[in-house]
N, C-alpha and C positions, 0 to 999 in steps of 0.2 A: 332392429332398426326402430320398431315402435318404442321399446323401452328407452332408447336414447333420446327420442323425441319427448317422452314423458318426463325424464329426468330434468330436463330443462324447465318444465312447468312446475315440478314439485319443489323446486328450490324457491320459487316465489309464491307457491299456493298457500293460502290461508285455510286451516282445518275448519271442516263443517260450514263452509260457505258455498253459494252456487257456484257452478262452472262460470269462469270469467275469460277463459281463452279459446281461441279457435281450436277445435278438435283436432288433434294431430292426425287422426285416422283420415280426415278430409284431404290433407295434403298428400297422404299416402295413396289415397284413392285416385287423385288426378294423376299421380306418377305411375300407378299401376291399375288402370281403369277396369281390368277384367278380374280383379281380385276383390272378393266379397267378404272376406273373413281375415281378421288380423289377431295375432296373440302377442302377449306380453309375458316374458318370465321375470317376475318381480321378488325382491327380498321381502321379508316379513319382519321390518324392524319393530322392536319391542316384545316380541313373543317370549325371548328367554327371560326378560325382565319381569314379564307378567307371570310366567310360570314359577320362576324363583320365589316370587311374592307368595303365590298359592302354597309352595312347599314349606316356606317359612312359617306362614300363618297356621298350617295344619300341624307342623311339628311343634308348635307351641301349645297345641290344644291336646296335650296328653297323648300324643301318638296317634291323633286322628288321621285317618287315610281314607279319603272318599276320591281320590283322582285314579286310583288303580284298583283292579279286581284282586281278590285274594290271590289267585294263581300269579298274576303279574307281580304282586308285592313279594311273594314268596320267592319268585325266580330272581327278581331284582335283588333282593336282600342276600341270597345265597351267593350272587356274584360280587356285591359291593361289601358284604360282611357286616352289615349294619341295617338299623331301621331305614325304610325305604325314603321317607321325606327327608331325613337327616343326611344320609349319605348322598341323595341326589342333589340336594341343595349345593353340596360342595363340588361334586363331580361335574354338574352341568355349568358351573361358574367358570370352567376352563374349557380348553379344547382337547384335553388329553384323553378323554373317554371314547373317542372315535377311533383309538388305537386298539380298542377290544372289540373284536368282530362279534363277540358273543353278546356284549352290552348293546352294541349298536343293533343288533337282530331283536333282542329283547324289547328295546325301547321304541322300536318302530312303530308297532300298534298303538300303544298308549299315546305317544307324542304326536302322531298323526291326527288322532281324533282330538286331542287338546288343542292342536293347531287349528283344526277346522273349527272348534267351537270358538277360539280366540277371534278368528277372522269373521265368522259368520253370526255368532252369537253374543259377542261383548259388545255393548253399545255406549255411545255418548250421545245423550239428547236423542236416542232412538236411531241414531246412525252408527255405521261401523266405527269401532273405537279405533281401529288400526288405520292411521293416515293414509297410507299407500292404498289399502282396500278402498276406503272411502273416495279417494281421488278417482280410481278406476270405476267405481259403481256409479258415482255421480255423472261419469261420462258415458255410461250405458254399457258398460262391460258385463259379461257373465264370469262370475268366480268359478273358474273351470276345472283347475286340477292342483292339488297339493302335492309337491314332489319331495320324496324322501332323500336325503344326502345330496341335494342339488348343489349346494355351495359348502364345500369343505374347507374353504379359506378360514383363517383365524377370525375375520369379521363375520363370516357366515355362520360359523359354529357358536360363537359367543353372543351373536345377535338373535339367532333364530333357530339354534340347534341344527344347522345345516339344511333346514327346509326353505323351499321357495314356492311360489304359486304362479300359475298360469291364469291370466285374464283374457277372455276371448272376446273379441268384438265382432258381431255379426251386424254389418253396416246398416241392414234394413231394419234392425230391431233396437239399435242404440237409442234412439229418441224415445221410444216406448219404455225401454228399460230405465232410462235416466229419469223420466218423468214418474214413473212408479217408485223409485228409489227416493227421489227428492220430495215427492207429495206424500207418499204412502209409507215410506221407509221400508219397502219391500227389497230384498236381496235375491237377485236372479243367480241361481247357483246350479251346477251340473248334479247328475246323479251321484258322481264319485264323492262330491263335497257333502251332499246332503245325506249320504250313507254313512260318512265319518261323523257328521253331527248327530245322526240317529244313535251311532255307536256310543258317543260321548253321553248323550242323554240315558242310555241303558246302563253304562258301566261307571259313570263318574259323577260326581256331585260337586258343586262349589259352596 
């Protein structure tokens, strides 16, 4: 329900501008006055494109691999039959890879942490690069949970490798979170997201 309300706003929202619409949670709170928390399950537009760009640039640099650990690279290469960056660049450009249970299992860890960094760490003028993330954060949401294989439609796989993200609105905290994000560019995130970001910082480099 919340996501439907937000989609209407996203169609006319200008990236990296202050909130300019009545907060959708306020209307929901009037309808459900005893509910203090709302969640959104959102797509992650641009993640696959961002990841393919990284794979392409690292493949050009004489086989440079700083996105995956040595053990991950070895396991992925054994499955795909070639250098990790080159083969993943091709495989992730389609939705065929999800038919391999082994590949889906092996890619879960690295893609989850890469996605967490994309949402939390990639910035434009200090704000979240991803437009949907920026929209939710400027409205006071907490980046709550990244979900593996949450959208296995063609659009979901080709757009965000099947990943989706929950944004949670704690109504008593939205104003504080929004101000902190817009004025200080601080992103409020859950332990799950921060743990994945820490894994990225430990195991991957850009």
